[in-house]
C-alpha atoms as one frame of an Amber mdcrd trajectory, in Angstrom:
protein
  11.102 -66.750  18.819  11.734 -68.843  22.397  14.207 -67.498  25.203  15.131
 -68.544  28.859  13.274 -66.591  30.804  15.155 -66.626  34.233  12.369 -65.418
  36.155  10.218 -68.810  35.090  13.635 -71.047  34.428  12.089 -72.109  31.231
  12.291 -71.388  27.517   8.901 -69.159  26.648   7.797 -67.955  23.081   9.251
 -64.169  23.595   6.446 -61.873  22.699   6.539 -58.104  23.544   3.302 -55.784
  24.972   3.181 -54.001  21.527   3.532 -56.498  18.197   6.309 -55.739  16.354
   8.069 -53.838  19.029  10.318 -54.659  21.697  11.527 -52.606  25.381  14.657
 -53.770  25.993  16.811 -52.868  29.136  20.304 -54.184  29.378  22.918 -52.877
  32.279  25.803 -51.033  31.157  29.225 -50.398  32.710  30.346 -48.309  35.795
  32.502 -46.696  33.753  35.886 -46.343  36.261  38.128 -48.620  34.466  38.440
 -50.206  30.350  36.195 -52.463  30.518  36.903 -56.532  30.678  36.329 -59.435
  28.161  33.763 -60.570  30.582  32.398 -57.347  30.306  32.186 -57.456  26.522
  29.963 -60.629  26.635  26.370 -59.119  27.564  27.425 -56.185  25.180  27.907
 -58.678  22.238  25.514 -61.279  23.178  22.480 -58.772  23.634  23.407 -56.511
  20.746  22.901 -59.497  18.544  19.451 -60.406  19.915  18.618 -56.740  19.140
  20.138 -57.321  15.895  18.309 -60.831  14.885  15.074 -59.263  16.323  15.377
 -56.411  14.026  16.156 -58.376  11.214  12.821 -59.880  11.819  11.300 -56.805
  11.075  10.814 -55.457  14.343  11.296 -52.159  16.387  13.981 -52.246  19.010
  14.166 -49.685  22.092  17.488 -50.220  23.569  18.543 -48.565  26.283  21.813
 -49.570  27.974  22.907 -47.072  30.941  26.263 -45.629  32.331  26.777 -45.651
  35.707  28.954 -42.788  36.787  27.830 -42.549  40.278  29.607 -44.988  42.091
  32.133 -46.395  45.566  34.585 -47.726  42.794  34.414 -43.999  40.801  34.809
 -41.803  43.738  37.603 -44.201  45.192  39.376 -44.057  41.876  38.968 -39.822
  41.537  40.454 -39.634  44.975  43.255 -41.792  43.933  44.066 -40.021  40.907
  43.026 -36.301  42.932  40.608 -35.298  40.413  36.507 -34.686  40.094  34.867
 -38.104  40.191  32.804 -36.576  36.915  36.620 -36.437  35.177  36.730 -40.454
  35.484  33.681 -41.040  34.362  33.687 -39.066  31.684  37.125 -40.546  30.099
  36.048 -43.641  30.671  32.786 -43.403  29.118  34.855 -42.244  25.956  36.720
 -45.666  26.345  33.974 -48.028  26.642  32.566 -46.540  23.825  35.574 -46.579
  21.708  35.507 -50.028  23.004  31.911 -50.914  22.030  32.385 -49.464  18.420
  35.388 -51.767  17.890  32.591 -54.594  18.568  30.444 -53.203  16.288  28.014
 -53.317  19.075  25.119 -50.842  18.286  24.649 -47.482  19.908  21.731 -47.892
  22.398  18.410 -45.915  21.355  19.488 -44.598  24.608  22.148 -44.353  26.739
  21.344 -43.113  29.971  23.999 -41.432  32.590  23.087 -42.322  36.305  23.731
 -38.607  37.564  21.075 -36.928  34.687  18.642 -38.912  36.326  18.922 -37.731
  39.774  15.073 -36.317  40.050  13.858 -39.602  38.492  15.641 -41.487  41.571
  14.204 -39.518  43.703  11.131 -39.971  42.522  11.171 -43.276  42.920  12.573
 -43.065  46.406   9.477 -40.606  47.393   6.948 -43.651  45.875   8.603 -46.330
  47.821   8.738 -44.591  51.277   5.152 -43.251  50.776   3.617 -46.458  50.029
   5.523 -48.044  53.511   8.357 -49.928  51.714  11.035 -47.746  52.798  11.923
 -45.252  55.672  14.840 -42.687  56.232  17.648 -43.546  58.502  18.741 -41.467
  61.766  21.790 -40.252  59.153  19.914 -39.155  56.078  19.807 -42.719  54.366
  16.512 -44.440  52.836  16.775 -47.867  53.094  13.823 -50.320  51.268  12.314
 -53.043  53.046  13.181 -56.105  51.727  11.097 -58.299  53.843   7.678 -56.260
  53.280   8.346 -57.064  49.600   6.709 -60.768  49.525   8.024 -61.658  46.504
  11.672 -60.947  47.556  14.180 -63.629  45.983  11.883 -64.384  43.085  14.272
 -63.827  40.624  17.329 -65.781  41.955  14.649 -68.230  43.141  15.999 -67.964
  46.747  14.624 -66.684  50.094  15.663 -64.180  52.524  16.888 -66.936  54.934
  19.096 -68.685  52.473  20.502 -65.363  50.975  21.099 -63.929  54.367  23.130
 -67.105  55.645  24.819 -67.034  52.159  25.659 -63.061  51.333  27.669 -60.980
  53.254  25.821 -58.150  51.645  22.959 -58.902  53.301  24.954 -60.025  57.006
  26.087 -56.675  58.182  26.713 -56.268  61.802  24.270 -53.528  61.735  26.832
 -51.482  64.314  25.661 -48.045  63.441  22.204 -48.940  63.820  20.244 -47.683
  60.768  18.972 -50.550  59.295  15.480 -52.372  60.825  16.401 -55.202  59.206
  20.016 -56.364  57.125  18.071 -56.867  54.674  16.892 -53.550  53.589  19.388
 -52.296  50.980  20.280 -48.517  50.537  18.107 -46.329  47.787  19.766 -43.373
  48.894  22.741 -42.675  50.626  23.551 -40.040  52.651  26.550 -37.611  51.920
  29.966 -38.468  53.404  32.846 -35.813  53.311  34.312 -35.028  50.473  32.005
 -36.808  48.900  29.682 -35.775  45.334  26.407 -35.680  46.583  22.838 -33.832
  45.483  20.187 -32.132  47.419  17.575 -34.015  48.505  14.207 -33.987  51.183
  16.438 -36.521  53.434  19.495 -34.181  53.134  22.526 -34.339  50.881  23.546
 -37.516  49.060  23.732 -40.082  46.442  21.384 -42.546  44.872  22.056 -46.164
  45.984  23.457 -48.250  42.657  19.864 -50.506  42.368  17.469 -47.111  41.966
  19.535 -46.067  39.451  18.439 -48.833  36.899  15.211 -48.692  38.485  14.485
 -44.768  37.084  16.229 -44.873  33.884  14.011 -47.956  33.216  11.014 -46.032
  34.134  11.810 -42.899  32.292  12.848 -44.719  28.870  11.182 -47.334  28.603
   7.605 -47.178  30.851   6.591 -48.806  34.278   6.515 -52.373  32.472   9.265
 -53.349  30.290   9.077 -56.424  27.818  12.803 -57.762  28.697  15.450 -57.058
  31.081  19.149 -58.266  30.128  22.766 -58.231  32.115  25.534 -60.945  33.536
  25.117 -63.724  35.675  26.208 -62.273  38.191  23.886 -59.097  38.402  20.801
 -61.628  39.470  21.226 -61.117  42.612  21.352 -58.574  44.630  21.366 -56.054
  41.587  18.546 -57.387  39.894  16.984 -58.508  42.792  16.746 -55.576  44.166
  15.399 -53.629  41.300  12.076 -55.426  40.812  11.680 -55.525  44.724  11.717
 -51.446  44.308  10.296 -50.901  41.172   7.334 -53.272  41.373   6.415 -51.445
  44.436   6.858 -47.968  43.519   4.549 -48.937  40.571   2.547 -51.202  41.752
   2.613 -53.699  38.536   4.979 -56.111  36.874   8.595 -54.489  36.472  10.419
 -56.749  33.609   8.462 -59.420  31.921  11.523 -61.711  30.880  14.819 -61.617
  32.387  17.981 -62.896  30.236  21.271 -63.626  32.025  24.556 -64.697  29.939
  27.035 -66.614  31.732  30.613 -66.266  33.353  33.883 -65.698  31.060  36.600
 -67.733  32.912  40.461 -67.420  31.839  41.922 -70.696  30.367  39.403 -72.338
  33.248  40.633 -69.941  36.235  38.132 -67.473  37.623  39.171 -63.995  35.684
  40.932 -61.736  38.452  43.879 -59.233  39.094  45.337 -61.245  41.926  45.880
 -64.416  39.588  47.156 -62.403  37.183  44.771 -63.478  34.395  42.719 -60.240
  33.980  42.277 -58.958  30.298  41.088 -55.661  28.943  39.018 -55.498  25.522
  41.406 -52.834  24.533  44.733 -55.005  25.718  43.378 -57.941  23.508  42.371
 -55.897  20.866  45.659 -54.637  20.402  47.417 -57.817  19.547  44.127 -59.913
  17.649  41.417 -56.855  16.622  38.265 -56.670  17.962  36.300 -58.833  15.484
  38.321 -61.912  16.862  36.774 -60.880  20.117  33.237 -60.499  18.934  33.529
 -63.808  17.094  34.775 -65.854  20.257  32.074 -64.460  22.685  29.199 -66.241
  20.122  30.942 -69.312  19.716  29.210 -70.899  22.949  25.732 -70.275  23.750
  25.151 -67.214  25.833  23.826 -68.732  29.094  26.790 -71.669  29.199  30.409
 -70.879  30.676  32.617 -69.429  28.402  36.470 -69.842  28.272  38.865 -67.574
  26.719  42.501 -68.811  25.523  44.605 -67.820  23.641  44.394 -70.530  21.397
  40.579 -70.209  21.003  40.850 -66.209  20.185  43.759 -67.258  17.108  41.099
 -70.148  16.045  38.583 -67.604  15.845  40.856 -65.200  14.057  41.426 -68.162
  11.790  37.571 -69.172  10.900  37.290 -65.018  10.378  39.401 -65.276   7.893
  37.753 -67.734   6.246  34.468 -65.975   5.830  36.087 -63.304   4.222  37.852
 -65.052   1.640  34.423 -66.392   0.758  33.220 -63.501   0.795  35.797 -62.009
  -1.637  35.429 -65.208  -4.014  31.758 -64.258  -4.086  32.955 -61.055  -5.400
  34.849 -62.480  -7.295  32.733 -65.365  -9.287  30.004 -62.761  -9.236  32.242
 -60.608 -11.954  32.978 -63.318 -13.977  30.157 -65.597 -13.925  27.804 -66.324
 -16.995  24.363 -65.073 -16.699  23.317 -69.167 -17.620  24.559 -71.352 -14.990
  23.669 -73.913 -12.569  20.483 -72.289  -9.560  21.291 -75.179  -6.796  22.914
 -72.683  -4.840  20.121 -70.420  -4.892  18.354 -73.809  -3.035  21.322 -74.366
  -0.719  21.405 -70.628   0.299  18.243 -70.977   1.328  18.393 -74.008   3.684
  21.732 -72.069   5.435  19.305 -69.600   6.093  16.059 -71.529   7.460  18.723
 -73.283   9.719  20.042 -70.060  10.923  16.834 -68.666  12.092  15.958 -71.852
  13.704  19.256 -71.523  15.892  18.309 -68.150  16.278  14.919 -68.916  17.569
  16.018 -71.358  20.219  17.223 -69.093  22.905  19.544 -67.117  20.483  21.699
 -70.173  19.795  24.405 -68.724  17.926  27.408 -71.661  18.009  24.734 -73.579
  15.289  23.688 -70.114  13.564  27.653 -69.679  13.205  27.574 -73.560  12.128
  24.623 -73.011   9.131  26.587 -69.854   7.906  30.167 -72.148   7.889  27.395
 -74.929   5.662  26.863 -72.006   3.159  30.464 -71.413   2.859  31.066 -75.030
   2.169  28.430 -74.634  -0.784  29.845 -71.655  -2.161  33.560 -73.382  -2.430
  31.830 -76.139  -3.974  29.064 -75.179  -6.362  29.962 -71.411  -7.105  32.047
 -72.287 -10.445  29.587 -73.286 -11.832  26.651 -71.441 -10.666  25.059 -68.352
 -12.658  25.369 -64.766 -11.592  21.720 -64.463 -10.512  23.156 -67.789  -7.770
  25.690 -66.141  -6.615  24.276 -62.862  -6.363  21.597 -64.371  -4.192  23.907
 -66.263  -2.310  26.131 -63.219  -1.449  23.089 -61.624  -0.436  22.341 -64.050
   1.976  25.966 -64.161   3.135  25.943 -60.746   3.555  22.328 -60.686   5.801
  23.715 -63.426   8.221  26.866 -62.328   9.134  25.348 -59.127   9.433  22.662
 -60.626  12.262  25.609 -61.532  14.517  27.313 -58.539  13.423  30.621 -59.873
  11.735  32.463 -58.909   8.966  32.710 -55.501   9.803  36.212 -55.122   8.236
  35.622 -55.691   4.670  37.881 -53.759   2.196  36.735 -53.073  -0.913  40.520
 -52.874  -2.650  39.279 -51.076  -6.421  42.705 -52.240  -8.170  44.430 -49.653
  -9.751  44.395 -49.453 -13.984  48.194 -49.658 -14.040  48.072 -53.030 -12.048
  45.227 -54.378 -14.646  46.948 -53.352 -17.091  50.294 -55.417 -16.302  47.585
 -58.744 -15.527  45.910 -58.100 -18.894  49.888 -57.900 -20.146  50.774 -61.113
 -18.766  47.732 -62.626 -19.595  48.359 -62.139 -23.017  51.597 -63.374 -22.403
  51.178 -66.517 -20.851  48.473 -67.208 -23.927  51.282 -66.884 -26.175  53.976
 -69.376 -24.066  55.855 -66.853 -23.502  56.910 -67.624 -19.964  59.347 -65.520
 -19.295  57.395 -62.141 -19.504  54.938 -63.256 -17.584  57.094 -63.931 -14.265
  58.867 -60.835 -14.988  55.075 -59.157 -15.286  53.723 -60.933 -12.212  56.983
 -59.401 -10.427  56.306 -55.882 -11.525  52.799 -56.464  -9.955  54.070 -58.509
  -6.872  56.309 -55.048  -6.367  53.281 -53.407  -6.500  51.661 -54.562  -3.768
  49.344 -56.895  -5.506  49.117 -60.446  -6.130  47.518 -62.701  -8.696  45.736
 -65.847  -8.982  45.334 -67.722 -11.952  41.912 -69.256 -11.995  39.593 -71.478
 -14.114  37.320 -67.882 -14.349  40.449 -65.454 -15.078  42.948 -64.344 -13.101
  42.033 -63.132  -9.793  43.610 -59.770  -8.214  44.399 -59.017  -4.547  46.045
 -56.617  -1.869  48.711 -58.139  -0.872  47.547 -57.722   3.395
């Protein structure tokens, strides 16, 4: 499989350190509110990568964290007059609910920052011991960015460019705590009313970037195979993770980096001030979760993605086509003869090959979806003449491919009640006897019971009225 490595700015063969085992870290949310549609993109994209790697027979150790200590969380707790951790646990539960709604697999490990204070302080101590960190007069601990000669290698910018273009680095240093404006905090001294933990530097709390370094080291080791996240995290978050991890550990932090592109709303940047800010929950309440997942796979993950109501409606319609095809397959398999055409076996194999080729090309989900719809077209064209074995094989391939993309997870197996089937059989007999009045009356009775009957060449097809 080839993936685009942000670090080298080129596609590379994705080779894990241990054959057949991928160690992946994905930056999770800061749980101070409901997640928005932009937050959902890395969740779905990298869940799909994980599914594909597992589909190919690999083991994936997938770690995605919860940031439950942060300025925004502290502020939210103060606004609501409740402890910060109460806010964090509430929105962590809401995040998991949305994650499950999007059919995102639970991580192998879902670590919380506040449960890794010892590990965080361990990395802070390593940084100081090796001369990359220092304790400010107020108890803050800062990382010496300029001392790490490779600083900027992920964002492909040097410190001078970063300093001039990023307000975080253009700090005025009025408090005279930093040696250099480029330095960043790995430990923050306690402020009145804020949560704090004891440390060798006095009471305080972790800096944002150090949390991921500590959790990745504990759960995946000093060098991981892949680190993922949104494009907005490249600088400063991931850049700082690299600096502090590689200086503390003395080795490469992550061998590959993948970043998904931004998501816009009606071709505009999403923001609350522009009144175009949508949470996953708000959209799911109207359209369901599955169209959101489908939508997030319709563009290459590195490309910008534009959300519109029309697009989400189109995605819902595309999903309905897939569900209809799968229901038709069940019906065809049930009524098919043992003998028949086996051409569909060849077509299913071709669709599977196209799907795998697309996914191997830097997780090309748009082409993977196209391969599935090619299979749908072949099933619709060849299904009525296909043998039972060919249809069963097509169903297995269909389920495999849609499963890799995490789709069609809301399939309902509606067993037709015996009393309904009795009416269907009586109606078929009435039609055969050309007793149209009785046939129509029986159809009306079936409809009243919440079912519909469709006459096909393979016999009557019964389905639940939605």
